[in-house]
Backbone bond lengths (Angstrom), bond angles and torsions (degrees), N, CA, C in turn:
res aa  C-N    CA-C-N  psi(-1)  N-CA   C-N-CA  omega(-1)  CA-C   N-CA-C  phi
1 M - - - 1.445 - - 1.520 108.59 -
2 A 1.281 117.73 130.56 1.462 122.09 -177.98 1.517 111.06 -73.96
3 I 1.316 115.85 146.98 1.458 120.39 175.13 1.526 107.60 -77.12
4 I 1.327 116.66 127.81 1.461 122.79 -176.16 1.509 109.09 -110.19
5 G 1.314 117.09 139.54 1.459 120.43 178.06 1.513 110.07 65.78
6 G 1.312 115.36 -138.74 1.449 119.29 -177.57 1.506 113.82 -90.98
7 A 1.342 118.54 -14.54 1.459 116.45 -171.55 1.511 112.91 -166.07
8 G 1.295 119.73 51.71 1.459 120.90 178.43 1.509 111.59 -61.75
9 N 1.294 117.92 167.22 1.451 122.30 -178.45 1.520 108.77 -98.76
10 P 1.347 118.78 106.24 1.454 121.40 -173.80 1.525 114.37 -80.65
11 V 1.330 119.45 8.39 1.460 120.46 -176.97 1.517 111.97 -111.07
12 G 1.307 117.45 33.74 1.454 120.89 173.02 1.506 114.87 80.66
13 G 1.331 119.23 20.52 1.449 121.40 175.89 1.512 114.81 86.15
14 S 1.316 119.61 5.70 1.460 122.15 178.90 1.519 110.30 -83.93
15 F 1.327 116.63 138.85 1.456 120.76 178.13 1.519 108.96 -66.62
16 T 1.321 116.60 125.07 1.460 121.17 -176.73 1.519 112.70 -108.24
17 G 1.333 117.49 8.53 1.450 120.99 179.12 1.511 111.76 111.60
18 P 1.318 116.98 176.03 1.454 121.40 -179.11 1.528 111.67 -59.54
19 A 1.320 115.80 145.87 1.462 121.71 178.03 1.523 108.17 -154.92
20 Q 1.311 116.70 161.27 1.459 120.30 178.24 1.523 110.88 -90.31
21 A 1.320 118.01 9.86 1.458 122.25 -174.37 1.528 111.90 -104.06
22 L 1.331 115.36 160.76 1.456 121.79 172.47 1.516 107.09 -92.11
23 E 1.315 116.68 117.87 1.463 122.25 179.28 1.521 108.62 -89.03
24 I 1.340 117.34 140.22 1.455 122.91 -178.31 1.527 109.00 -117.12
25 V 1.330 116.14 127.92 1.460 122.25 175.09 1.524 106.29 -132.77
26 G 1.326 117.12 102.80 1.454 121.01 -176.97 1.521 110.62 61.71
27 D 1.332 116.74 -119.50 1.468 122.16 179.33 1.529 111.74 -103.19
28 F 1.323 116.63 25.32 1.457 122.24 -177.87 1.527 108.57 -125.42
29 G 1.324 116.95 140.48 1.450 121.50 176.03 1.516 110.90 -130.32
30 Y 1.329 116.86 145.18 1.463 120.62 178.51 1.524 110.04 -151.27
31 A 1.312 115.38 156.97 1.461 122.71 174.53 1.515 107.89 -145.91
32 A 1.323 116.08 138.57 1.462 121.81 178.30 1.521 107.99 -134.06
33 S 1.319 116.77 113.66 1.467 120.41 -175.93 1.517 112.88 -73.32
34 G 1.317 117.27 -25.82 1.453 119.43 -168.20 1.519 108.71 76.55
35 S 1.300 117.30 175.96 1.459 122.02 -178.16 1.527 109.80 -81.69
36 I 1.352 115.51 120.76 1.460 120.86 -177.57 1.525 108.89 -125.13
37 Q 1.332 115.71 128.64 1.465 120.82 -176.64 1.524 111.90 -82.01
38 D 1.320 115.40 136.85 1.461 122.41 173.04 1.523 107.94 -96.96
39 A 1.316 116.29 145.97 1.463 121.03 -176.47 1.522 113.61 -79.24
40 G 1.316 117.97 -4.70 1.454 120.02 177.21 1.507 114.13 84.61
41 S 1.326 117.38 34.65 1.463 120.83 -177.57 1.523 112.88 -84.94
42 D 1.342 117.65 0.78 1.465 122.57 179.50 1.530 111.39 62.69
43 A 1.354 115.68 35.63 1.471 121.93 178.69 1.527 108.69 -155.82
44 P 1.335 118.33 154.31 1.467 120.94 179.11 1.533 111.32 -78.97
45 D 1.339 117.09 82.90 1.463 120.50 -175.42 1.528 114.05 -125.43
46 T 1.322 117.72 6.93 1.461 121.69 178.69 1.526 108.67 -107.61
47 T 1.336 117.48 121.24 1.459 122.27 -176.16 1.526 111.39 -77.78
48 L 1.341 115.25 126.97 1.461 121.93 173.89 1.525 111.36 -99.17
49 L 1.330 117.42 -44.44 1.465 122.88 178.06 1.518 109.52 -135.07
50 S 1.331 115.90 146.90 1.454 121.83 175.52 1.524 107.43 -155.86
51 F 1.336 117.11 112.91 1.460 120.68 -178.83 1.524 109.69 -157.22
52 T 1.320 115.74 166.69 1.456 122.25 175.27 1.522 108.03 -121.19
53 T 1.329 116.03 128.42 1.461 119.87 179.10 1.525 109.61 -73.43
54 G 1.319 115.14 165.26 1.460 121.02 -179.60 1.514 111.34 -108.22
55 N 1.317 115.94 -142.17 1.462 123.04 -176.06 1.531 110.47 -83.39
56 Y 1.328 116.20 60.32 1.458 122.05 -178.82 1.531 109.66 -161.01
57 V 1.318 115.34 162.64 1.465 123.00 172.06 1.524 106.37 -105.02
58 F 1.315 117.06 133.01 1.471 122.33 176.93 1.526 108.17 -103.15
59 V 1.328 116.68 126.64 1.466 122.38 176.42 1.521 106.72 -123.29
60 G 1.333 116.83 114.43 1.453 118.08 -177.09 1.512 113.94 -170.38
61 T 1.321 114.60 -165.72 1.458 121.72 -178.24 1.525 110.12 -121.05
62 M 1.320 113.87 159.62 1.454 121.35 175.05 1.525 107.61 -131.68
63 D 1.321 116.34 128.34 1.460 122.71 176.13 1.522 109.04 -109.16
64 F 1.326 116.33 129.87 1.457 122.07 177.54 1.521 108.70 -115.72
65 T 1.324 117.54 131.52 1.465 122.04 175.06 1.526 109.03 -131.97
66 T 1.327 114.99 157.64 1.463 120.54 179.80 1.526 110.14 -150.68
67 T 1.329 115.53 161.38 1.457 122.10 175.89 1.527 110.98 -89.55
68 L 1.315 116.06 13.33 1.451 123.17 -176.77 1.529 112.47 -49.88
69 S 1.324 115.01 136.50 1.458 119.70 175.20 1.524 108.77 -88.62
70 S 1.295 116.68 178.38 1.464 120.39 -179.17 1.525 112.72 -80.88
71 A 1.314 118.16 7.40 1.459 120.66 -174.59 1.535 114.61 -97.28
72 T 1.315 118.10 5.03 1.461 119.64 -176.04 1.529 110.77 -151.08
73 S 1.313 117.03 -174.83 1.469 122.89 179.30 1.521 109.88 -114.61
74 V 1.337 115.92 163.34 1.456 121.82 178.47 1.528 109.06 -124.29
75 Y 1.338 116.40 144.05 1.462 123.58 -179.38 1.522 108.40 -124.15
76 L 1.323 116.92 140.73 1.460 121.81 177.78 1.524 108.59 -143.43
77 D 1.333 116.64 121.46 1.465 122.35 179.05 1.519 109.87 -119.64
78 V 1.334 116.85 136.17 1.457 123.15 174.10 1.519 107.54 -121.51
79 S 1.335 116.50 128.32 1.461 122.09 -179.50 1.515 110.42 -122.67
80 F 1.341 115.75 142.90 1.460 123.35 171.90 1.522 107.03 -116.12
81 N 1.318 117.12 124.09 1.473 122.92 179.59 1.529 112.01 50.44
82 G 1.326 116.39 39.30 1.455 122.05 176.96 1.516 115.36 83.25
83 G 1.337 117.05 -5.45 1.461 120.97 178.93 1.516 111.20 -101.58
84 L 1.305 117.03 132.22 1.461 122.42 -178.69 1.525 110.50 -68.30
85 V 1.342 118.01 121.22 1.468 121.67 178.73 1.526 112.18 -109.95
86 S 1.320 116.78 -18.17 1.462 120.75 179.75 1.516 108.43 -150.32
87 E 1.329 115.81 123.99 1.465 121.61 -179.67 1.523 107.49 -130.31
88 T 1.323 115.99 118.26 1.455 120.59 -176.74 1.521 110.41 -123.76
89 K 1.322 115.51 131.13 1.464 120.96 169.68 1.519 105.87 -127.36
90 Q 1.310 115.30 117.99 1.459 120.72 -179.36 1.523 107.81 -109.68
91 D 1.317 116.97 113.89 1.457 120.30 177.37 1.515 110.17 -66.64
92 A 1.317 115.67 147.34 1.458 121.49 -176.74 1.520 112.26 -55.86
93 S 1.315 117.38 -36.24 1.464 119.87 -177.47 1.533 112.09 -68.50
94 N 1.359 117.70 -17.27 1.460 121.93 -179.78 1.519 113.36 -108.82
95 Y 1.317 117.77 7.14 1.465 121.01 -175.17 1.522 110.58 -121.82
96 E 1.322 116.27 130.20 1.464 120.95 175.21 1.515 108.38 -100.05
97 S 1.316 116.95 126.54 1.457 122.19 -179.35 1.527 111.02 -55.27
98 N 1.308 115.52 139.50 1.462 124.90 177.32 1.527 114.19 67.52
99 Q 1.319 119.42 7.13 1.464 121.63 172.99 1.519 107.33 -91.62
100 P 1.336 118.68 119.68 1.457 119.08 -175.25 1.522 113.02 -67.21
101 M 1.331 114.46 144.35 1.457 121.36 168.09 1.522 104.99 -92.89
102 K 1.334 118.10 129.70 1.459 122.04 -177.25 1.524 109.76 -111.33
103 F 1.339 115.32 134.29 1.457 122.59 179.58 1.524 108.73 -130.41
104 H 1.318 117.26 148.29 1.456 123.24 177.57 1.520 108.53 -111.95
105 Y 1.344 116.62 134.61 1.458 120.82 -177.72 1.516 112.28 -135.11
106 I 1.317 115.29 147.06 1.462 123.79 165.19 1.521 104.77 -118.57
107 I 1.331 116.30 117.17 1.460 120.71 -176.71 1.530 108.27 -110.67
108 P 1.320 117.45 120.19 1.474 121.96 -178.65 1.534 112.21 -67.91
109 P 1.338 116.66 166.90 1.465 120.86 176.09 1.532 111.55 -60.67
110 Y 1.323 115.66 149.57 1.462 124.06 174.22 1.527 112.13 52.37
111 T 1.326 115.47 48.16 1.461 121.75 -179.53 1.526 109.62 -110.53
112 E 1.321 115.68 130.31 1.462 122.02 175.19 1.528 107.37 -82.92
113 V 1.330 116.59 117.50 1.464 122.52 -175.19 1.530 109.39 -110.22
114 S 1.335 115.46 134.53 1.461 121.35 176.64 1.528 108.69 -134.70
115 V 1.335 116.13 130.32 1.466 122.05 176.28 1.523 107.20 -121.39
116 K 1.338 116.10 119.29 1.466 121.55 -179.18 1.521 109.89 -125.29
117 W 1.318 115.51 151.32 1.459 119.56 179.16 1.519 110.21 -139.08
118 G 1.321 115.55 167.18 1.446 121.64 176.86 1.515 110.32 -164.67
119 A 1.325 115.48 167.46 1.465 121.44 -179.77 1.521 108.83 -152.10
120 G 1.312 115.34 169.66 1.449 121.22 179.55 1.514 113.11 -84.61
121 G 1.313 117.87 9.60 1.451 123.30 177.87 1.517 108.75 -156.20
122 T 1.322 117.46 177.45 1.456 121.77 -178.39 1.529 109.43 -85.26
123 F 1.340 115.97 105.64 1.462 122.74 -179.02 1.522 109.37 -137.52
124 N 1.319 116.88 166.07 1.461 122.61 175.65 1.518 109.60 -100.14
125 G 1.332 116.07 145.88 1.451 122.14 176.55 1.517 109.75 -138.39
126 S 1.323 116.69 156.73 1.459 120.31 177.61 1.520 110.53 -149.91
127 V 1.326 114.45 155.25 1.457 122.29 179.55 1.517 108.76 -128.73
128 F 1.331 115.49 139.56 1.461 121.65 169.87 1.515 107.38 -127.13
129 M 1.323 116.39 126.22 1.458 122.14 -179.54 1.527 107.69 -120.77
130 A 1.329 117.00 134.28 1.461 120.78 178.78 1.518 109.35 -147.25
131 G 1.326 115.88 144.76 1.454 118.80 178.70 1.507 113.11 179.47
132 R 1.285 114.38 -172.50 1.467 123.92 -175.35 1.520 109.86 -97.44
133 I 1.314 115.16 143.75 1.460 123.50 176.62 1.529 108.35 -104.51
134 Y 1.320 116.26 127.13 1.461 121.58 174.36 1.522 107.34 -113.65
135 R 1.304 116.26 111.37 1.464 121.15 -176.88 1.516 110.70 -71.39
136 T 1.328 116.06 141.60 1.448 121.16 176.54 1.523 108.93 -97.22
137 R 1.288 117.00 160.49 1.465 120.89 179.18 1.513 109.37 -86.17
138 D 1.312 115.71 143.72 1.478 121.22 178.69 1.500 111.12 -74.77
């Protein structure tokens, strides 16, 4: 099976575990970071996802969850081609642990995507992104 876009799944469409890439199956795309620990630097400096889209538009959602306790804040930054498109800081008093934050995105063709997170303590975080692929014409 040929690799499509920036990160197709070359093993016949079977889930091979968490990865920082966007997997493509037909007209569907998904990415699952798995649980990744932040060092507690109180800044969004731990990478959850990093990929470049191909000859398609991605329209979908991203869910972020963390093991964060109520004693600190959480940060989540999403960048396209090095430019910040979404910056979130959720104060501990407004965040419930393990409740996902949901975001909706339209990602243009050939876009370098980076999702980073951070917290005021050492916690685990994860992202799951899923959506539809709309192929562009050559």
